[in-house]
C-alpha positions in Angstrom: -95.0 117.3 -6.0 -92.2 119.3 -4.6 -94.1 119.7 -1.3 -94.0 115.9 -0.8 -90.4 115.5 -2.0 -88.5 118.3 -0.3 -85.6 115.9 0.4 -85.1 114.9 -3.2 -82.6 116.8 -5.3 -80.7 117.8 -2.2 -77.8 116.3 -0.4 -80.1 114.7 2.2 -80.3 111.0 2.9 -84.0 110.2 3.3 -84.6 108.2 6.5 -87.9 106.4 7.2 -87.4 104.6 10.5 -88.7 101.1 11.0 -90.2 102.0 14.3 -90.7 104.8 16.9 -90.3 104.7 20.6 -93.2 106.0 22.7 -91.5 107.6 25.7 -94.5 108.6 27.8 -93.9 110.7 31.0 -90.4 112.1 31.5 -88.8 111.6 34.9 -92.1 110.9 36.7 -92.1 107.7 38.9 -95.0 105.4 39.4 -97.0 106.7 36.4 -98.3 103.2 35.7 -101.1 104.0 38.2 -102.1 106.9 35.9 -102.5 104.5 33.0 -104.5 102.1 35.1 -106.7 105.1 36.0 -107.2 105.8 32.3 -108.1 102.2 31.8 -110.9 102.4 34.4 -112.2 105.6 32.7 -112.2 103.7 29.5 -114.3 100.8 30.9 -116.9 103.3 32.2 -116.8 105.0 28.8 -117.4 101.7 26.9 -120.3 100.8 29.2 -121.9 104.2 29.2 -121.6 105.0 25.4 -122.8 101.5 24.5 -125.8 101.9 26.8 -126.6 105.3 25.2 -126.4 103.8 21.6 -128.6 100.8 22.6 -131.2 103.1 24.3 -131.4 105.4 21.2 -131.6 102.3 18.9 -134.3 100.6 20.8 -136.5 103.6 21.7 -138.4 104.8 18.6 -139.3 108.1 20.4 -135.6 109.0 20.2 -135.4 108.6 16.4 -135.0 112.4 16.1 -132.3 114.5 14.4 -130.9 115.6 17.7 -130.4 112.0 18.8 -128.8 111.1 15.5 -126.0 113.6 16.6 -126.0 112.1 20.1 -125.7 108.6 18.8 -122.8 109.6 16.6 -121.2 111.4 19.5 -121.4 108.1 21.6 -120.1 106.1 18.6 -117.1 108.5 18.1 -116.4 108.4 21.9 -116.4 104.7 21.8 -114.2 104.4 18.7 -111.8 107.1 19.9 -111.2 105.7 23.4 -111.0 102.1 22.0 -108.4 103.2 19.4 -106.3 104.9 22.1 -106.6 103.3 25.6 -105.9 99.6 24.9 -102.9 100.6 22.8 -101.6 102.9 25.6 -102.0 100.1 28.1 -100.1 97.7 25.8 -97.3 100.3 25.4 -96.7 101.3 29.0 -98.1 98.5 31.3 -96.7 95.7 29.1 -93.6 97.7 28.1 -94.2 97.5 24.3 -92.8 100.9 23.6 -91.5 100.1 20.1 -94.2 100.8 17.5 -93.7 100.2 13.8 -93.7 103.3 11.5 -96.9 102.4 9.6 -98.7 101.4 12.8 -97.8 104.7 14.4 -99.3 106.7 11.5 -102.5 104.5 11.7 -102.6 105.1 15.4 -102.3 108.9 14.8 -105.0 108.8 12.2 -107.7 107.2 14.3 -106.8 109.3 17.4 -106.9 112.6 15.6 -110.0 111.8 13.5 -112.0 110.9 16.6 -110.7 113.9 18.5 -111.8 116.1 15.6 -115.2 114.5 15.3 -115.9 115.1 19.0 -115.5 118.8 18.3 -117.7 118.7 15.2 -120.4 116.7 17.0 -120.6 119.5 19.5 -121.2 121.9 16.6 -124.0 119.7 15.3 -125.7 119.6 18.7 -125.2 123.4 19.1 -126.9 123.9 15.7 -129.8 121.7 16.8 -130.3 123.8 20.0 -130.0 127.1 18.2 -132.7 126.2 15.7 -134.9 124.6 18.4 -134.9 127.7 20.6 -134.7 130.5 18.0 -136.9 129.0 15.3 -139.2 126.6 17.2 -142.0 126.7 14.6 -139.5 125.9 11.8 -137.5 123.3 13.7 -139.2 120.3 12.0 -138.5 121.8 8.6 -134.9 123.1 9.2 -133.6 120.2 11.2 -134.6 116.9 9.6 -133.1 113.4 9.6 -131.7 114.1 6.2 -130.1 117.5 7.1 -128.6 116.1 10.3 -127.2 113.0 8.5 -125.8 115.2 5.8 -124.2 117.6 8.3 -122.6 114.7 10.3 -121.4 113.0 7.1 -119.8 116.2 5.8 -118.0 116.5 9.2 -116.7 112.9 8.9 -115.5 113.5 5.3 -113.8 116.8 6.3 -112.1 115.3 9.4 -110.9 112.2 7.6 -109.4 114.2 4.7 -107.8 116.7 7.0 -106.1 114.1 9.1 -105.1 112.1 6.0 -103.4 115.2 4.6 -101.5 115.6 8.0 -100.4 111.9 7.8 -99.4 112.3 4.1 -97.2 115.2 5.0 -95.5 113.2 7.7 -94.5 110.5 5.2 -92.4 113.1 3.3 -90.2 113.7 6.3 -86.8 112.3 6.9 -86.8 111.2 10.5 -83.2 111.3 11.7 -83.0 113.5 14.9 -84.4 110.9 17.1 -86.8 107.9 17.2 -88.3 108.9 20.6 -91.7 110.4 20.7 -92.2 112.3 24.0 -95.9 111.6 24.3 -98.2 108.8 25.2 -99.3 108.1 21.6 -98.1 108.9 18.1 -98.5 112.7 18.5 -98.3 114.7 15.3 -96.5 117.7 16.8 -93.9 115.4 18.4 -93.3 113.4 15.2 -92.7 116.2 12.7 -90.2 117.9 14.9 -88.0 114.8 14.6 -87.4 115.5 10.9 -84.1 116.7 9.4 -85.5 118.0 6.2 -88.0 120.8 5.6 -91.0 120.4 7.9 -92.5 123.9 7.2 -95.7 122.4 5.7 -96.2 120.3 8.8 -95.6 123.3 11.0 -98.3 125.1 9.1 -100.7 122.2 9.5 -99.8 122.1 13.3 -100.8 125.8 13.5 -103.8 125.7 11.1 -105.6 122.6 12.2 -106.2 123.7 15.8 -107.9 126.8 14.5 -110.1 125.0 12.0 -110.9 121.9 14.1 -111.1 123.4 17.6 -111.2 127.2 17.7 -113.7 127.8 14.9 -116.2 125.2 16.3 -115.8 126.7 19.8 -116.4 130.2 18.4 -119.6 129.0 16.5 -120.8 127.3 19.7 -120.2 130.4 21.9 -121.8 132.7 19.3 -124.8 130.5 19.0 -125.3 130.5 22.8 -124.8 134.3 22.9 -127.6 134.6 20.3 -129.8 132.2 22.2 -129.3 134.2 25.4 -130.0 137.5 23.6 -133.2 136.2 22.0 -134.5 134.7 25.3 -133.8 137.9 27.2 -135.6 139.9 24.5 -138.7 137.8 23.8 -139.2 135.3 26.7 -140.2 135.6 30.4 -137.6 134.7 33.0 -139.3 131.3 33.6 -139.5 130.6 29.9 -135.9 131.5 29.5 -134.8 129.2 32.3 -136.9 126.4 30.9 -135.4 126.8 27.4 -131.8 127.1 28.7 -132.2 123.9 30.7 -132.3 122.0 27.5 -128.8 123.3 26.7 -127.1 122.5 30.1 -126.0 119.0 29.0 -124.5 120.3 25.8 -122.7 123.2 27.5 -121.2 120.8 30.1 -119.8 118.7 27.3 -118.3 121.8 25.6 -116.5 122.9 28.8 -115.2 119.4 29.6 -114.0 118.8 26.0 -112.5 122.2 25.0 -110.8 123.4 28.1 -107.8 121.1 28.3 -107.6 120.8 24.5 -107.3 124.5 23.8 -104.7 124.9 26.5 -102.6 122.2 24.8 -102.9 123.4 21.2 -102.6 127.1 22.1 -99.4 126.7 24.0 -98.0 124.1 21.5 -94.3 123.6 22.1 -94.3 125.9 25.1 -96.1 123.4 27.2 -94.0 120.7 29.0 -94.4 117.2 27.5 -95.7 115.9 30.8 -98.4 118.5 30.9 -99.3 117.9 27.2 -99.6 114.2 27.9 -102.0 114.8 30.9 -104.1 117.3 29.0 -104.4 115.3 25.8 -105.0 112.0 27.6 -107.7 113.4 29.8 -109.3 115.1 26.8 -109.3 111.8 24.9 -110.7 109.7 27.8 -112.6 112.0 30.2 -115.3 113.5 27.9 -116.2 110.0 26.4 -116.6 108.8 30.0 -118.6 111.9 31.1 -120.8 112.3 28.0 -123.2 109.4 28.6 -123.4 110.3 32.3 -124.2 113.9 31.6 -126.9 113.0 29.0 -128.5 110.4 31.3 -128.6 112.8 34.3 -129.6 116.0 32.4 -131.7 114.8 29.5 -135.3 114.0 30.4 -135.9 112.0 27.2 -133.0 109.6 28.0 -134.2 109.2 31.6 -137.7 108.4 30.5 -136.5 106.0 27.9 -134.3 104.2 30.4 -137.3 103.8 32.8 -139.4 102.5 30.0 -136.8 99.9 28.9 -136.2 98.8 32.5 -140.0 98.3 33.0 -140.1 96.2 29.8 -137.1 94.1 30.9 -138.6 93.7 34.4 -142.0 92.6 33.1 -140.4 90.1 30.6 -138.4 88.6 33.5 -141.6 88.3 35.7 -143.4 86.7 32.7 -140.6 84.2 32.2 -140.5 83.2 35.9 -144.3 82.8 36.0 -144.3 80.6 32.8 -141.5 78.3 34.2 -143.5 77.9 37.5 
């Protein structure tokens, strides 16, 4: 209990503010255009991810463990960008920069949970590719509907509990240095540094979580692809290796787009300027959800075939309706 009550028993007045002020960019003019840009990315993300989920739901050929992970990735992208972008537009374009304390923590919870789940989804897809290429004969046994559902459910539980702990630790802080959050959303790192009492547990969380939620998944993904490359070089011909690795291009593209700005931000931590942090985090929150469906449509043969099939069915049904009305 002492961890959550560090201000009690000391000569510290506990201050829980009624609201925070989201400051956004510092001393940069005309940044409303940037938020409009984020909104356009969000619209594309909503359309793309909704389309991917509808295609997977309608096409029974895509009812495979891999596409359980792809469906969940599209859902997380849709949920995360919807939790973030409309609120950002409301804050900056409509000048509603005051956000109530509880709303701010709720905002933080959804943003960080979805950001974490994007990382874990890439791990699930990496595991799928690893087993498919290294153990092709055992793939149907090792990667089943049940195992993929269990893996994704465990990631959801872990991410939710981890972010809830971070939010719980924020509630023990006495916020009296300032009410201004120098970010574009309720950023964990910016909030706990406003505290007057002991914020050491929050500091530990701020250092520990990027390792567990971002670095370890990236290490697993990189090691899995190193093992895939080693195995292909050892046992496959050049043409077979290229063909097998082509199935990984879409996933690797998502890994690069997602992890690059995120790891820069969370590695540099307070050393990075708030403006750069805002750009990195906002692009990480909006750009991968927008690109993910585009990458999967362009680079995944099953999705392209499914889209063609659905378009043919829609086209035939329209022709049938027209012929019956005539």
